[in-house]
N, CA, C and O of each residue as an XYZ file, in Angstrom:
252
protein
N       0.280    -40.902    -54.967
C       1.203    -41.099    -53.994
C       1.953    -39.808    -53.676
O       2.246    -38.997    -54.555
N       2.258    -39.644    -52.356
C       2.826    -38.390    -51.964
C       4.291    -38.672    -51.468
O       4.498    -39.408    -50.503
N       5.328    -38.033    -52.191
C       6.611    -38.131    -51.681
C       7.214    -39.416    -51.555
O       8.028    -39.601    -50.650
N       6.915    -40.334    -52.356
C       7.310    -41.694    -52.413
C       7.538    -42.223    -53.767
O       6.632    -42.309    -54.595
N       8.872    -42.611    -54.006
C       9.292    -43.112    -55.385
C       9.750    -44.532    -55.109
O      10.476    -44.790    -54.148
N       9.294    -45.496    -56.006
C       9.626    -46.897    -56.069
C      10.478    -47.309    -57.303
O      10.318    -46.837    -58.428
N      11.331    -48.173    -56.988
C      12.255    -48.538    -58.033
C      12.424    -50.081    -57.854
O      12.668    -50.481    -56.716
N      12.321    -50.945    -58.825
C      12.606    -52.233    -58.864
C      13.883    -52.659    -59.521
O      14.118    -52.333    -60.685
N      14.697    -53.362    -58.825
C      15.958    -53.790    -59.461
C      16.187    -55.369    -59.070
O      16.521    -55.783    -57.960
N      15.938    -56.118    -60.195
C      15.839    -57.541    -59.892
C      14.788    -57.922    -59.120
O      13.648    -57.627    -59.480
N      14.992    -58.566    -58.058
C      13.991    -58.806    -56.940
C      13.836    -57.877    -55.851
O      13.091    -58.143    -54.907
N      14.502    -56.788    -55.920
C      14.476    -55.782    -54.841
C      13.719    -54.679    -55.066
O      13.840    -54.156    -56.174
N      12.865    -54.131    -54.180
C      12.141    -52.936    -54.224
C      12.784    -51.937    -53.351
O      12.926    -52.172    -52.151
N      13.219    -50.720    -53.944
C      13.819    -49.548    -53.212
C      12.640    -48.607    -53.219
O      12.019    -48.401    -54.262
N      12.280    -47.964    -51.940
C      11.479    -46.900    -51.838
C      12.400    -45.698    -51.200
O      13.175    -45.765    -50.246
N      12.091    -44.660    -51.970
C      12.912    -43.359    -51.591
C      11.771    -42.381    -51.090
O      10.683    -42.241    -51.649
N      12.187    -41.740    -49.967
C      11.227    -40.794    -49.374
C      12.159    -39.629    -48.877
O      13.180    -39.850    -48.225
N      11.712    -38.318    -49.248
C      12.377    -37.141    -48.677
C      11.774    -36.877    -47.428
O      10.604    -36.506    -47.332
N      12.597    -37.069    -46.383
C      12.128    -36.998    -45.030
C      11.891    -35.455    -44.428
O      11.319    -35.232    -43.361
N      12.424    -34.460    -45.294
C      12.287    -33.096    -44.993
C      10.846    -32.524    -45.423
O      10.436    -31.426    -45.046
N      10.184    -33.331    -46.194
C       8.903    -32.857    -46.529
C       7.894    -33.102    -45.535
O       8.042    -33.933    -44.639
N       6.702    -32.272    -45.706
C       5.520    -32.471    -44.783
C       4.309    -32.051    -45.650
O       4.343    -31.028    -46.335
N       3.210    -32.894    -45.595
C       1.970    -32.656    -46.315
C       0.800    -32.386    -45.416
O      -0.313    -32.774    -45.773
N       0.958    -31.761    -44.293
C      -0.060    -31.469    -43.349
C      -0.372    -32.582    -42.380
O       0.242    -33.648    -42.335
N      -1.466    -32.207    -41.546
C      -1.947    -33.093    -40.565
C      -2.680    -34.298    -41.166
O      -3.192    -34.292    -42.286
N      -2.680    -35.353    -40.297
C      -3.428    -36.613    -40.669
C      -4.857    -36.337    -40.524
O      -5.114    -35.206    -40.110
N      -5.785    -37.061    -40.755
C      -7.242    -37.015    -40.363
C      -7.454    -36.901    -39.011
O      -8.361    -36.136    -38.682
N      -6.861    -37.455    -38.164
C      -7.070    -37.411    -36.685
C      -6.401    -35.972    -36.036
O      -6.784    -35.492    -34.969
N      -5.373    -35.407    -36.854
C      -4.774    -34.154    -36.392
C      -3.629    -34.539    -35.435
O      -2.949    -33.655    -34.913
N      -3.418    -35.784    -35.208
C      -2.383    -36.165    -34.292
C      -0.940    -36.257    -34.841
O       0.028    -36.163    -34.087
N      -0.832    -36.432    -36.085
C       0.387    -36.603    -36.835
C       0.564    -35.690    -38.047
O      -0.443    -35.200    -38.559
N       1.691    -35.446    -38.504
C       2.226    -34.812    -39.743
C       2.564    -35.862    -40.686
O       3.427    -36.699    -40.423
N       1.844    -35.846    -41.894
C       2.108    -36.709    -42.987
C       3.542    -36.512    -43.726
O       3.698    -35.418    -44.267
N       4.407    -37.273    -43.795
C       5.683    -37.087    -44.471
C       5.551    -37.715    -45.881
O       5.932    -37.113    -46.885
N       4.981    -38.982    -45.919
C       4.763    -39.600    -47.255
C       3.633    -40.651    -47.198
O       3.423    -41.230    -46.132
N       2.983    -40.891    -48.167
C       1.999    -41.982    -48.210
C       1.685    -42.520    -49.485
O       1.828    -41.801    -50.474
N       1.261    -43.734    -49.603
C       0.972    -44.459    -50.877
C      -0.562    -44.000    -51.068
O      -1.138    -44.141    -52.147
N      -1.077    -43.530    -50.112
C      -2.715    -43.115    -50.252
C      -3.470    -44.304    -50.453
O      -4.268    -44.367    -51.389
N      -3.297    -45.269    -49.656
C      -4.063    -46.641    -49.813
C      -3.131    -47.642    -50.402
O      -1.956    -47.414    -50.689
N      -3.721    -48.699    -50.547
C      -2.946    -49.805    -51.164
C      -2.745    -49.702    -52.699
O      -3.731    -49.575    -53.424
N      -1.458    -49.756    -53.226
C      -1.204    -49.436    -54.562
C      -0.420    -50.741    -55.080
O       0.309    -51.391    -54.331
N      -0.623    -51.040    -56.333
C       0.234    -52.044    -57.039
C       1.681    -51.441    -57.323
O       1.835    -50.256    -57.618
N       2.676    -52.305    -57.217
C       4.093    -51.990    -57.381
C       4.206    -51.942    -58.908
O       3.819    -52.918    -59.551
N       4.740    -50.809    -59.566
C       4.937    -50.914    -61.000
C       5.637    -52.107    -61.506
O       6.721    -52.490    -61.066
N       4.902    -52.737    -62.550
C       5.795    -53.859    -63.137
C       5.387    -55.203    -62.540
O       5.568    -56.282    -63.103
N       4.745    -55.010    -61.191
C       4.462    -56.297    -60.455
C       2.996    -56.109    -59.941
O       2.801    -56.155    -58.727
N       1.961    -55.901    -60.801
C       0.693    -55.598    -60.367
C       0.066    -56.416    -59.456
O      -0.924    -55.982    -58.867
N       0.513    -57.634    -59.221
C      -0.084    -58.569    -58.332
C       0.389    -58.310    -56.878
O      -0.221    -58.795    -55.925
N       1.434    -57.574    -56.736
C       2.041    -57.145    -55.474
C       1.593    -55.729    -55.141
O       1.716    -54.783    -55.918
N       1.067    -55.661    -53.931
C       0.528    -54.358    -53.435
C       1.302    -53.735    -52.185
O       1.737    -54.469    -51.298
N       1.431    -52.568    -52.160
C       2.069    -51.900    -50.990
C       1.122    -50.792    -50.358
O       0.421    -50.085    -51.081
N       1.134    -50.680    -49.060
C       0.444    -49.621    -48.413
C       1.412    -49.052    -47.436
O       1.863    -49.743    -46.523
N       1.756    -47.746    -47.617
C       2.808    -47.194    -46.855
C       2.441    -45.829    -46.233
O       1.894    -45.034    -46.998
N       2.656    -45.443    -44.979
C       2.427    -44.337    -44.403
C       3.667    -43.883    -43.491
O       4.050    -44.586    -42.556
N       4.237    -42.721    -43.809
C       5.383    -42.310    -42.969
C       4.965    -40.911    -42.427
O       4.621    -39.972    -43.146
N       5.043    -40.889    -40.981
C       4.521    -39.684    -40.338
C       5.362    -39.283    -39.110
O       6.289    -40.019    -38.771
N       5.111    -38.251    -38.483
C       5.794    -37.882    -37.192
C       4.722    -37.208    -36.446
O       3.889    -36.523    -37.039
N       4.704    -37.378    -35.105
C       3.862    -36.633    -34.203
C       3.723    -35.129    -34.374
O       4.704    -34.386    -34.385
N       2.594    -34.747    -34.492
C       2.336    -33.204    -34.560
C       2.683    -32.527    -33.148
O       2.467    -33.059    -32.060
N       3.195    -31.399    -33.327
C       3.509    -30.718    -32.138
C       2.114    -30.309    -31.320
O       1.088    -30.046    -31.948
N       2.159    -30.283    -30.058
C       0.848    -29.955    -29.361
C       0.329    -28.718    -29.573
O      -0.881    -28.552    -29.415
N       1.088    -27.751    -29.929
C       0.712    -26.261    -30.017
C       0.221    -25.916    -31.471
O      -0.058    -24.759    -31.785
N       0.129    -26.969    -32.338
C      -0.439    -26.575    -33.751
C      -1.835    -27.138    -34.005
O      -2.408    -26.911    -35.070
């Protein structure tokens, strides 16, 4: 996982992402990746529950 931290408290899942980070362009080159689960992943302690998360912003046209 990139720039993504999960915490379970009771029946709630909290996901923390540092929005100031950037991990380069997406495969298409249209977006800048901020955070990613890098596919579907099990939630720690709840292996039967999966998460798939991508957080991105539009890439500037001149890059």
